C-alpha angles and dihedrals in degrees: 000000000000128000095264091054092049091051091052092049093047092049093048090048091053096049095046091078091058099051097103095038097049112006095166095056092043090050092059093049091047091051090053090050089050092053091051093046091050091050093056094037091242101161097184090053090050091052094049091047092050089050092052091046091051091050090051091053089047091055090047089050090237092135096166092061091040090056091050091051095049092046087056089052089053091053090051090048090062089065092062126085092223137054097223094127097036098091092054092044091053091045092052090048087056092049093053092050089046089054089053090051090244093139097166091058092042090053091052093052094045090052090051090046090051091053094046095045089054090052096052096032096245102160096179094058091041090059093041089052092051089049090050095048089048089053092051091052092047093052092046090052100252092126098163091055090046090052095049090047093051090047088055090049089053091050095047091047091049092049091047091047092234098147099182092053092047089054092048091048091049092052091055091043088055088055090054090051089050092055088050091049091241094143099160091050087046092058091048091051092049091051087055090048091052091051092049092049098044091111094041107067098188111162093214093056091043091052093047092051091050093045095048091045087054090053091050090051091049088052089052090046093240090142102170092052090044093053092052093047098045091047091052090050091049094049090049091050092050093044093054096032094240100176100194093042093048091058093043093049090055088054092050093050090047090054089054092050090047090057088051088050091239091142097167093053091045091052093051091050092051091050087053090048090052093051091048094048100045098078094058114010122100096198111294096096097027091055090053091047095049092046090053089047090055090050093049092046092049091051088049088050091240092136097169092058090042090057092048091049092048090051090054089048089054091048094052092044091052091047090057091055096047095090092058099040104037106028092076128017112283098249094043091045092054092048092047091047091052091051091048092048091050092048092049092048091051091052093047092047090051091053091044089051089058093046105039123084113262111180098186095050101039105037124049092198095051114105137174120277091246094052090047092057092044091055091046091057091045092053093045089055089062087069111183092005091061114116098189142100135188128234119193119201113195136188134145092225112074090205089068090051092052089060094038091059089055090054093045092049090059089066097042120118124209094271098042120109130206129185141161104248098187139333092293106033141064117193124207124191105198125191091231134088139185113001095359091055092046092050092051090046092052092051092049091047092053090049091053093045096050097039111120096238092169090065089063091050095257124133132190137045121336121252117282121235133205132185122216136188105241094228093057095039110113126247096233139035091241090060088047089055090055088050096051098080089057093056121089114264094232093064096252120154118292112244 
């Protein structure tokens, strides 16, 4: 790589961080870099410049020019002997189509981006593609699928230690919970988003967290807290000129006033929301606004305006579906959509298979709950000849237990057995007794106590451990429950 190429790469790397803050200025610099890269036939520089230009147009909501720029990047990519830039190029294609409300096309490109990112090991685009697919399913009213996809995005981001993407995924997951009326879960997810984004002070994300928290509080009828939170979100959106958030914060405040039966105030806020959304929205927000307007007008007994608002709601809703119903013939579109859905589900299930806990495949000492109890009875029948002890690991959050079993498995010998006995307990049968068992127990307890749970996104106390003589260990979990109060609270061995 010569000096001119290095200078182009360095300049593009520097301006990437300012795309969202000042897209117009970055666009000019990126276009200059593109010209220089074309002059020296530096294809990688051309691709990177086109990507930055497309992102600038995305931020400026000029999706037609953004699509033109990213298509140019795809042509340049064909001149390379690797696909390193292809996942991001496909993802940005999807974003531009999403901005144009062409959800069918966006879904196609996100599926392709998901495949390519898995091939080249690009975790960031993999997570972005999961987020995008979840958004497509949300907007096409498959909320459960959207929720499970965003949950997977959170898990992948947490595992990859990409905090900002975990926060972004959690914000969208909170939206899914809102549409499913899961307001308590929504608050919990937003707390996690705030924690993940504590080192990424982006005003858009901050405003979204506040706005969605306000909606959850409205759902829980905590109106005073909701008013404070939604107003804070609105002020932040106005201060930073966040177009989408400004419109959405008007809607949230209108919902609050509707509950308070302040119909006139709610109506004014919805009119402001409509004016704010018209310049950029393709129907998703405007359909919500018009539906709320019809509800407010009906409550105010202004039935003529309610009918007009509902007609507008229907028009915007139909507009959102046009891309999927009219772009291709109806029968062919349905068949293509089914194939796309199936392909997306297969990809997502493959990623979930890598991420989710699978005891039988990952841990040689992990056994089923039934086999564990059978072996326990067998060892107990050996009476004084038995050379075994039992360790119980307990926590109310199953996510803690998923990690605890990894720690426990590190200490397992060939004859040790480990199983999840219920939602709150792991059971270990170890081929040690007396001092050997106590020593192993102490080591495992220290590992659990010093493990950095926060790095895995888990808060709260660590799991508790207890050591039991196998002869006195009960035959059922109910009997174990009766035994628990007699055990020491710090998880020390049962006497």
